[in-house]
Every structure is written in C-alpha cells, then in structure tokens.
N, C-alpha and C positions, 0 to 999 in steps of 0.2 A: 439484421440486428439477430447478435447472438443472446439466446434466450438465457443459458447459464450464466453466461458472464454477469449479464443484467443483474440477474436474481442473484447472485453474489456480491455485486456490489448495490443490490439494495441492504441486504441483511449487513453488507461492511458499513455501509452509512448508518444504519441503526443502530450497531454497536458503537460506532464511533460516537455519536451524540450521545449514548448512556454512557459511555465512558467519560466522558468530556463533561457530564455534568456531574458524574461520581466524583473524578479529578475536581472540579471546582469547589463539590462541596462537602464532600465527604472524607474524602482522605485530609484535608489541613488540621485535624485533629488526629491524624494517626500517623503523619509523618513529617518532617519537616521540609520549609518554603522549597529548598533545592530540590528533593525529591518530588514535590507534587511540579514545580518546572519540567523535570526530566517524565513524569509521567503524560502532561501537555506533549511534550516533545511528541510524541508516541501518536498520543489522539489526532495532531496535526498533521505528521507524514500519513496516517490511515487515511483521512479526509481523502488529502491530496491524490494518494494513488487511485482510491475507492472513484474517483473521477476518472482518475487514467484509464482504470478499467470498465469505467461506462464508455469513454471514448472507443476503446478497441470495442468494446461489442458492439458499439453504433457503428463504427467506420466497417466492422466485417462483412458489410454488404456490398460496400463501393471497394475495397480493397480485399479481396479474398485471399490470404494469403498465409502459410503456414507458420510465416515470421511474426504476425499479429496473436497466433495461438502461444506462442512464446513466449513475446511481451506480457501477455495477460501473465500466465504463467511466473514470470519473471517477479511482473507486479504483487502478485498475490504471495509468492513465496516471501517477497522482501517486506509486505505488511505481516506475516507471521514472524519473520526474524527480525526483522528492524523494532518494529512497536511492540510485538510480542515478549522480546527480551527485555524494553524498559518498561513495560507493565509490570513483567515478572520481577526483575531487579526491586522495581517501586514496593509491592505487594509483598514480597517472600523477603526483603533487605538483601538478597544472597547476590555480591557483587560478582560471582562469577558468571552472572548473565552478562555483563558488559561486553566482554569478547562478541559475543554472538551478533549485537547489534551493527558490526561494520559489515557481517557476511550480508545483513537486509539491505544496508547501505549499495550492496555492491549488485544485487538483484534489482533494487530500485535502477542503479543503472544502466544494466543490462536492457530493460526493462524497454525504458528510454533510446536507448539505440535501436532495437530489434522492431519498435515502433516506427521509428525513422526511417528503419531501412525498409521496411515493408511499403511503407508510403513512397519512396526515394522509389524504388524497383518498382512499383506498379507505375507508377509515372514513366519511366524508362522504358519501360516493355510493352506498357500500355497506350501508350502516347498521350495521357491525360493530364 
C-alpha cells in the first residue's frame, strides 16, 4: 500500500463530501440551477477519482510499477484541473475557467490508460 496516496485520497474524499453538501444545500440560493449541476459534476468526478487513487494505493504492493505513480499523478492533476475548474467557475462566475476543464479530463484518461498499462505490463512480465 502507498500510504501517501491513501492519505491524499482520504483528504480528497472528505473534501468531496463537504463540497457535495455545500453544493446541495448552500449553493442553491447563490447560483442558478445549471451552475449547481456543474458544481455537482465536479464533486462526482472528484469522488470517482478519489476511489481511483485508493485503487492505485492498494495496487502498489501487488503491481510495483512507476506507471502506477504516473497514473496517480494524472488522477490527482485531473481532479485539480477538472473538478477545480468547475468549482472555480461556479464560485467566481468567471467563464474563463471552462477551457481548463478538458485538460483535467485528458489527465483522467491518461491516468486510466497508465493504470491499465501497469497492470497489463505486470501480468505479461510477471506472469500472474
């Protein structure tokens, strides 16, 4: 298990719950329903990728690979760029955050590819 990644995931999960509660209860009087939906999308993807980081942290002892480190890095960058840009756009009203969101999505995709590559490479090389 990778302790640092597991700790990161626990903080990210905590923040996702807190932000989700804020989005469900605190935002509806501040922004439009559409912007509440955008905020919730950021929370949703943060949760998905918090679980992905947990999976990488747990896989570390079975699939020791630099590719796992890169996968986790891309998942974390994706959370910052994708979810972070959505949160910032909703909370500030600044639409210029919008073009940053796809960069986060690209990081998520790369993270999943690298996670798969780490497992595939371990299977092929390690024979398990």
